[in-house]
N, C-alpha and C positions, 0 to 999 in steps of 0.2 A: 762658324755657323754650318758650314757644309758638313763638317765632321760630326756635329751634333745631330743633324738630320739623318746622317748616315747611320749613327748609332741608334737613333729611335727606330729607323726603318728596319735595322737588324734585330732590335729587341722584340718588336710586335709579332712578327711571324714566329720568333722563338717561343714566346709565351703561348700563342694559339696552338702551336704544335705540341708542346710538352704538357700543358696544363689543361686546356679546355677540351680539345678534341678526343683524346684518349679516354677521359673520364666519361664524357657523354655517350660514346659508342659502347663502352662496356656496360653502362647502366641500362641502355636501351636493349642490348642483347639479353641481359639478365631478366628484364621485365618480360620480353617477348617469349623467352624460353619458359619462364614461370607461368605465363598466361596460357601457353600451348598445353603444357602438362596439366594445368588446372582445368582447362576446357575438356581435355580427354577424360580426366577423372570424373568431372561432373557428368559427362555423357554416359560413362559406364554406370555411374550410380543411378542416373535417370532411367536408363534402359532396364537395369535390373529391377528397379522399383516398379516400372510399368508392367513388366512381365509377371512380377510376383503379385501385384495388387489388382491388375485388370480382371482376372477371372472372378474375383470376389465382387468387384464393382459391377461387372456385366450381369452377374446373377441377380443383383439387386435391381437392375434395370432391364431384366429379361423381356418384359412385355414390349419395350420400346425398340428392341433389337430385332431386325428382320434380315434374314440371310438372303441376299440377292445375287450372290456371285455364281451360283450353280443353278442352272435351269432344271426343273423337275421333269423327269421323263415319265410320260403317261403310258401305261401299259394296261389295257383292259384284259380281263381274264378270258381265255379261250379254252375250248375243250376239243378233244379228238374223238371221232366216231369209233376208232379202234379201241380207245381206252374206256368206252362206255359199254357196259354189259347190260343187256336187257334184264328186267327183273326175274324172268323165269330161269336165267342162267346163273343167278347168284347163289342158289341153293346147292350145296354139295350133294351129288348123287353117285351111286355106285354103278359100275358097268354090268354087274351081275343081274341077269333077268330072272324074275320069279317063274316057277313052273306053273303051267296052266291049271294043275289040279290042286295047288297049294292054296290054303286060305290064310290071309294075312294074320288073323287072330291066332290060328293054330301054329303058324310059323313062329310067332313071337314067343309062344310058350316053349317051343322046342329049342329055341336058341339059348346058348349059354349067356350068362349075365355079362354085359359089356360088349357083346358082339354087334357089328354093324349090320343092320337089316337091309335087305333089298327093298327098293322103292317100287310100289305098285301105284302108278299114277291114276289108273282107272278107279281103284279103290278109294284113293284120296279124294278124287273128284266127286265120287258118289257120296262120300261122307260129308264133304262141304255142301253139296246141293241138299242133302238131307237136313243139315243144320239150318240152311237158309229157308227151306220150306217150313221148318218148325218154328222159325223166329216170327213172332207177331209184329206186324207193321201197322202203324196208325199215323194220324196227322201230326203227332208230336215228332216223329222221325223226320218228316219233311221240315218242320219248324226248326229242329236242331241242325239239319243240313244247311238251311238258309242262314242260321246264326253263325255257323262255322265259316261260311262264305263271306259273311259280313265282317268277321274278325280279320280275314285275310285282306279284304278291301280296305279296312281302316288302317292296316299296317302299310299297304301300298300307297294309300292316299297321302301319307306324309312325304312321299317322294315326288308327288305330282305338283306341277306348277301351271298357273294360268298365264298366257302370254297375250298381251294386248298392245295396240298402238298407243303411245303416250297421249296423243290428242283425244282419245276416246275415254280416258279415265275421268270419272266424276270425283273431284276431291272431297265432296261432302258425303256422298253415298256411293262408295266404291262397290263395284259389282264385277262378276266374272262373265256377264252376258256378252256373247260374241267372241269369247276368248278362244285361242288355240291351246292345245294341250302339249305340255312338255314333261319330261321326267328327268330327274337328276341322276347322273351316272358316274360322276367322278369329282373328287375334291383335290384342288391344288393347294396344299397346306402352305407352301412358301409364299404364295401371293394371295391367300385367302380368296380363292376363286372357285366357283362351282360351274361344272360343265353340264349342259342340258341337251338331251336328245329330243328332237322334234321332227315334224315332216318338212319337206322341202318348201312348200308354199308359205310356211311361217317365216322363212328367211326374207320374204319380200315385204314384211311389215315395216313401215317407216317408224324409226325411233321406238323400237320395242321395249316394253317394260314387263317385269315379271312380278307376279304375286304368289307368295308361298302359302302353303296350306295353313289355315288358322291365323293368317296375318292380314292386316288391312293396308299396310303400306306397300308401295310398288318400288322396285329397284330397276335402274336401267340395265339393259342387256346389249351385248354386241354379238354379231354373227361371226363365229370363229371359222366356219367352213361349211360347204354344202356338197352334195352329190345329187345332181338332177336326175341322173340315170337310175339311181336306186331310190330316189324320192325321200332323201333324209337331209337333215341339217343339224349342226351343233351350235348352240349359243353359249356364251359365257357371261357370268355375273361376278364382278369383282367387288369385294366388301371393304369399306374403309373402317377405321378404328371404332367409330361409333356403332357399327353394325356387327362387330366381332361376336357378340353374344348370340345374335341371330345365326351367324355362320356356324358357330359351334353346335347349335341346336338342330341343324338340318340333317336329314337322313337320305343318303343316296340309295337307290335301288340296287339290289344284288343281281348280277347277270348270271342266270341259271344255265345249267347244261341242257341246251335245247335238244340234244340228241336223245335225251331220255323221254321226250314227248313223242307219243305215238298215237295212232288211231285209237280212239276210246279214252284218251287222257282227258281229265277234267281241266278246263281253263277258264280264265276270267278276262273279259275285255274291259279296259279302263281308259280314262282320258276323255275322249269325245267320240265314241263309236257311233252315237246317234246324232252326230253333227252338232252337239251341244256339250260344252265343257261340264265335267262332273257326272256324266252319265256312265253307266256300267251295265254289264250283263254277264251271264255265265252259261256254260254249256260244255260240249265235248268236241274233241278233234274228230272230224269225219274222215279226213284223208291227209296224208303227208306226201307231197310231191317232191321228189328228190332231184328232178331234172327240169325244173322251171327255168326257161331260157330268158336271159336279158342281155343287154349290151356288154360284151367283153367278160361275161361271167355266166355261171349257172348256179342255181341256189335251191334251197329247200323252202317250201311254202306250206303253211298250215291252212287247211280249209275246215271251218267249224260249222256247227249247226246253230250258231248265234245269229238270229235274224236282225239285220240293221239296214237302214237306208244307205244307198251309195253315197260316197263322199265323206263318210265318217273317218275319223282319224283316232290315233291313240296307240295302245300297247296291249299285248297279250302276256298274261302272267300265269304261272302255275299255282297250285294250291299251297305251295310253300311261300308264296308272295315274291317269287323271283321273276325277273324279266326274261321272257323266252321269245318274244316276237314283236315286230313293228307292223302295225296294221297298214296295209298297202293295197291299193286297187289297180295300180298301173299295169301290172302284168297278170292280173287275175283272170281265170277262165270265165268267159261270159256266161257259161252254164251255171256258175255259182253266184250270179247276181242276186243281191239281197241278203248275202251271208258274209260274215266277217272272215277275212283272210289276212294272214300275216306272214312276213318274211322272218325266218328264224334268225335269232340274234347272232348265232355263230357265223352267219353269212355276211352280216353287216359290220361285225367287230373289226375286220381287217380294214374296212374303209374308215371306221371311227378312229382307229389308232392313228392313221395318217392325218386325218382332219384335226384331231385333238392336239397333235404335236406340230401342227402347222407345216406338215411335210407334203409337198406336191406329189401327185402320182399321175400315171400316164393314161392316155385315151387312145384306143386302137380303132374301134368302130365297127365291130362285126357282131352278129348273133350267130352262134354255132352250136352244134351238138356233136357228141363223141361218136366216132366210128370205132367201135371196140373190135377186138380180135374176132369175136363171134360174128359180128356184122360184116367185117371184112371178109371172113371165110365164106359167108353166105351170099354176098353180093359181088365180090371181086374188087371192091373199092379198097384203096390203101387205108391203113389204120392212121387216124389223125382227127383233126377238127373239121367237120363238114360245115362250110359256110352257107347258112340258109339266107342271111340278109346282110347287106352292107349298108351302113348308115350314110345318107347323103352328105357330101362334103367332109367326111371323116378322113383321117390319115389313111386308112385302108382303101377308101374309095379313090383318093387322090393318087395312090400308088398303083391302081389298076387291079386290085383284088376284086374278084367277081363271085356272085352266088354260084355254088357248085364246086368251087375250089376246095381243096383239102389241105389244111395247114399241117406240116409235119415238123417244122423247125423254125426257130428264131435265133439268128446269129449262130452261136456255137451250141445252142441248147436244143435237145429234142423236145418238141412241144406237140404232144398227141392227145392232150386232154384240155378241156376248157379250164379246169382248175390250174393246170400248168401255165396257161396263158395269163391267168390272174396273178400267179407268182411273178411272172416277167414284168407285169404292169404295176403291181402295187405290193409286192412282197418285200422282205428285208433287203434282198439283193436286186431290186428292180432296176429297169432302165428308166431314166428320168425323162420328163417332158422335154422335147427338143432334140433328144438323141436320135440318131439314125441307126436302124437295125435292118439286117438282111432276113427276109422272110422266105422260107423255102416252101413252095406249094407243089401239089400234084394236081395237074389240070388235065381234064379229059379231052383228048384229041379225037380224031376220027375213029380210031380203033382201040386206043389204050390211053392210060394216064401217063403224062410226061412231066418231068420235073421242071419247075420254073422258079427262078429267083427274082424277087422284087425288093426294091429299097423303100422303106417306110420311115418317115420322120414322125415320131410320136407326138401327139398333142397333149394338152393339159386337160385333165378331167376335172370338171367343176360341178 
């Protein structure tokens, strides 16, 4: 019996070892290896199919595909004064002066064919005045002039928007009564968003809604950013899929070259210049002030002969229907009370770019004017920025800068013009809010100016 059990015990492990285990292990390995290579082959086929088929499928579903991975950079157009030639300089003229005894008509006969004739400006002016005196003028000319102005306004009106608090909108009889004026300046195609320029007070409206020209419905708007010192704000309206047709139909205003606007240029005031939305008037520019002082900047302002009550808002456009100014009364000369004045768009575009891109920019807190080389030579003052006013509780005030100081540098940069101060605060390579800078001043002592360095922690301009 014992021998039999021993035999059985010897046989069982022998059978498990030779027959069962080797066959199961080899089958498992074969299945695993086959499955692995099958999965790899399936993945390669699926990847190739996706790459090859997806472009065709995405084209069929293009309206539903929205690119959200890359933020759209907003860059409003700017112009340079150096690149802008006045109209009288665009005509080619020769340097040869005509003789006093020569007659232009006789000279033309004596010249060979194709020769360039000298220009007699006095003769041209006399000829133009003669033609003007001979031209008959009647009431129809005034009517035609008004008709042309109306054509420009109708084009600009497509870019205007009425801004109201949501609570004041009558759902049955919608109206623009009491509305603030805004104007569309930019389209964000990737997010179907419209940016709207308006005045600073409009940003205080609770739950603002926007009504576009020729539409009865109102869409909600959000405040994108403000600049209380320049008196401007930017609102944004984002459109969902059901309003894409409306979005595609909207027309943003073109920002014109405001350097081409001079004294005598015809202009049109639109928006709410008479403190009521939808009002307009036209006239001419009486004066262009290039040294209008404001906090941390200096800018150009247009004074017009368009009579309007104080407190009106809106925009100034040229006869091409392009935006050239934002109506503003904050820094206006009191002697021009009752007339429309506007800040040139070139001066506010630098702020609009920062606001539109949600980029903070710095606040310094002084009002100053340039001490040029000529002024320095005549007065003995150093060349730089003469501080006329320091804003209370501003970073400059807290650092101890005083009226009468002359700024000549900030950190490692020479800053002797207000425009250079603006570049330091809100230019492409600006110092950000919260940064500490070393401001170099020239301060008048008992007998002479002495250099003083102060540390200023820049604030956030809002």
